[in-house]
Each structure stands twice: as structure tokens, then as C-alpha cells.
N, CA and C of each residue as an Amber inpcrd file, in Angstrom:
protein
   180
  -3.6980000 -28.1650000 -11.7770000  -2.6460000 -27.5880000 -12.6310000
  -2.7710000 -26.0300000 -12.6240000  -3.9840000 -25.5470000 -12.7360000
  -4.1460000 -24.1170000 -12.7970000  -3.7230000 -23.4920000 -11.4270000
  -3.8950000 -24.2260000 -10.4240000  -3.4410000 -23.7230000  -9.0860000
  -1.9260000 -23.5120000  -9.0030000  -1.2300000 -24.3720000  -9.6600000
   0.2700000 -24.3290000  -9.6560000   0.7530000 -23.0250000 -10.3770000
   0.0430000 -22.7260000 -11.4880000   0.4290000 -21.5300000 -12.3040000
   0.2480000 -20.2090000 -11.5110000  -0.8060000 -20.1770000 -10.6930000
  -1.0090000 -18.9650000  -9.9270000  -0.2090000 -18.9190000  -8.6260000
   0.1750000 -20.0950000  -8.1780000   1.0000000 -20.1420000  -6.9310000
   2.3710000 -19.6320000  -7.0890000   3.0280000 -19.9400000  -8.2060000
   4.4260000 -19.4940000  -8.3910000   4.5730000 -17.9220000  -8.4920000
   3.7840000 -17.2980000  -9.3000000   3.9730000 -15.8140000  -9.3530000
   3.5810000 -15.2360000  -8.0020000   2.6100000 -15.7530000  -7.2560000
   2.2900000 -15.1920000  -5.9330000   3.4570000 -15.3850000  -4.9640000
   4.1360000 -16.4900000  -5.0710000   5.2120000 -16.7630000  -4.1770000
   6.3420000 -15.7850000  -4.5470000   6.5720000 -15.5500000  -5.8090000
   7.6590000 -14.6290000  -6.2130000   7.3130000 -13.1860000  -5.7490000
   6.0110000 -12.8470000  -5.8300000   5.5790000 -11.5300000  -5.3560000
   5.7150000 -11.4190000  -3.8260000   5.4660000 -12.4660000  -3.0970000
   5.6760000 -12.4070000  -1.6850000   7.0730000 -12.3320000  -1.3050000
   8.0450000 -12.9870000  -2.0000000   9.3930000 -12.8710000  -1.7220000
   9.9080000 -11.4350000  -1.9940000   9.4340000 -10.8910000  -3.0600000
   9.8050000  -9.5040000  -3.4770000   9.3720000  -8.5300000  -2.3190000
   7.9910000  -8.6990000  -1.8770000   7.5270000  -7.8280000  -0.8080000
   8.2940000  -7.9700000   0.4260000   8.6750000  -9.1850000   0.8000000
   9.4450000  -9.4590000   2.0110000  10.7800000  -8.8120000   1.9620000
  11.4110000  -8.7580000   0.8370000  12.7570000  -8.1870000   0.7060000
  12.7650000  -6.6390000   0.4900000  11.6900000  -6.0640000  -0.0560000
  11.7410000  -4.6800000  -0.4650000  10.7180000  -3.7900000   0.2580000
   9.7320000  -4.4250000   0.9240000   8.6400000  -3.6080000   1.5120000
   8.5390000  -3.9030000   2.9940000   7.9440000  -2.8760000   3.6670000
   7.5800000  -3.0280000   5.0600000   6.0720000  -2.6580000   5.2210000
   5.4180000  -3.3400000   6.1920000   3.9700000  -3.0380000   6.4030000
   3.8660000  -2.2040000   7.6480000   2.8700000  -1.4180000   7.6910000
   2.4840000  -0.5640000   8.8220000   0.9980000  -0.6270000   8.9870000
   0.5580000  -1.1260000  10.1190000  -0.8920000  -1.2140000  10.4020000
  -1.3140000  -0.1310000  11.3560000  -2.3850000   0.5330000  10.9440000
  -2.8790000   1.6450000  11.7420000  -4.3230000   1.2720000  12.1440000
  -4.6960000   1.5900000  13.4350000  -6.0360000   1.4780000  13.8230000
  -6.6850000   2.8230000  13.7480000  -7.6160000   2.9790000  12.8000000
  -8.2550000   4.2670000  12.4770000  -9.7480000   4.0950000  12.6970000
 -10.3200000   5.3060000  12.9990000 -11.8790000   5.2150000  13.0270000
 -12.3990000   4.8340000  11.7270000 -13.4890000   4.1230000  11.7920000
 -14.1870000   3.6700000  10.5230000 -14.5170000   4.8000000   9.5860000
 -14.1790000   4.5880000   8.3490000 -14.4660000   5.6300000   7.3230000
 -13.2110000   6.4460000   7.0260000 -12.2590000   6.4800000   7.8990000
 -11.0370000   7.2720000   7.6060000 -10.2780000   6.8480000   6.4890000
 -10.0490000   5.5530000   6.3030000  -9.3130000   5.0090000   5.1590000
  -9.9990000   5.4260000   3.8840000 -11.2740000   5.2400000   3.7110000
 -11.9650000   5.6310000   2.5370000 -11.9010000   7.1000000   2.2400000
 -11.9200000   7.9610000   3.3040000 -11.8520000   9.3560000   3.1310000
 -10.4620000   9.7070000   2.6180000  -9.4070000   9.1210000   3.1650000
  -8.0570000   9.3970000   2.7740000  -7.7980000   8.9010000   1.3040000
  -8.3320000   7.7390000   1.0190000  -8.1840000   7.2070000  -0.3390000
  -8.7970000   8.1930000  -1.3850000  -9.9650000   8.6960000  -1.0620000
 -10.6100000   9.6700000  -1.9680000  -9.7960000  10.9190000  -2.1370000
  -9.1730000  11.4280000  -1.0470000  -8.3640000  12.6280000  -1.1500000
  -7.1250000  12.3280000  -2.0190000  -6.4750000  11.1520000  -1.8250000
  -5.3030000  10.7740000  -2.5560000  -5.6660000  10.6300000  -4.0540000
  -6.8900000  10.0450000  -4.3380000  -7.2520000   9.8540000  -5.7430000
  -7.5120000  11.1960000  -6.4610000  -8.0360000  12.1580000  -5.7290000
  -8.2810000  13.5150000  -6.2720000  -6.8950000  14.0970000  -6.7350000
  -5.8590000  13.7720000  -6.0580000  -4.5070000  14.2320000  -6.3520000
  -3.7840000  13.2890000  -7.2890000  -4.3520000  12.2830000  -7.7470000
  -3.8200000  11.3280000  -8.6960000  -2.7890000  10.3820000  -8.0660000
  -2.9590000  10.0920000  -6.8130000  -2.0040000   9.2400000  -6.0410000
  -2.7270000   8.0650000  -5.3870000  -1.9410000   7.0680000  -5.0530000
  -2.4750000   6.0010000  -4.1860000  -2.4200000   6.5310000  -2.7500000
  -3.1560000   5.8280000  -1.9180000  -3.0790000   6.1950000  -0.5130000
  -1.6380000   6.1080000   0.0570000  -0.9190000   5.0490000  -0.3080000
   0.4430000   4.8880000   0.2000000   1.3380000   6.0310000  -0.3640000
   1.1950000   6.4050000  -1.5790000   2.0200000   7.4960000  -2.1140000
   1.6050000   8.8120000  -1.4150000   0.3850000   9.0440000  -1.1300000
  -0.1140000  10.2700000  -0.5190000   0.3990000  10.3950000   0.9400000
   0.3090000   9.3310000   1.7240000   0.8400000   9.3000000   3.0690000
   2.2880000   9.5400000   3.1590000   3.0150000   8.7210000   2.2820000
   4.4640000   8.8850000   2.2090000   4.9370000  10.2610000   1.8380000
   4.2840000  10.8850000   0.8820000   4.6040000  12.2910000   0.5280000
   4.3930000  13.2830000   1.6700000   3.2880000  13.0730000   2.2860000
   2.9560000  14.0720000   3.3990000   4.0630000  13.8850000   4.5060000
   4.4210000  12.6810000   4.7930000   5.3730000  12.4470000   5.9370000
   6.7660000  12.9710000   5.5280000   7.1550000  12.7190000   4.3040000
   8.4440000  13.1350000   3.6910000   8.5450000  14.6910000   3.7520000
   7.4680000  15.3540000   3.2590000   7.4800000  16.8490000   3.2390000
   7.5020000  17.3740000   4.6700000   6.9240000  16.7400000   5.5800000
   6.8720000  17.2210000   6.9920000   8.2770000  17.0590000   7.6380000
   9.0920000  16.1810000   7.1070000  10.4100000  15.8960000   7.6810000
  11.5610000  16.6030000   6.8860000  11.2660000  17.5390000   6.0600000
  12.2860000  18.2380000   5.3760000  12.8580000  19.3000000   6.1530000
């Protein structure tokens, strides 16, 4: 029964992500992701927000 309760919200989240989000996979040297996450955290952002902002600013 507990499994059913967690399955429904997860399915709803997956449907939302499928309709509203895209995924991008990058092959980076080891340690790069953690380095970038730390930089983003220093600026009060998530890694996704940080990368998106940098790209958006570069394309203005």
C-alpha cells in the first residue's frame, strides 16, 4: 500500500517533466560538475539556473 502512495506522485511528476522539461547530457571531465555546482551555490543558484543564465546572457 505504501508503494502505491509514492508511485502516483512520482508518475505525475514524470508526466510534468515530460511535457515541460528537456534533458541535456554532457560528458565532462571528472570533478567538473562539482566545481560548477559550487560556483553556482556561491551565487545562490542551482547548477541549472547558473548554466541557463550564462547561455542566455551570451546570446543577448
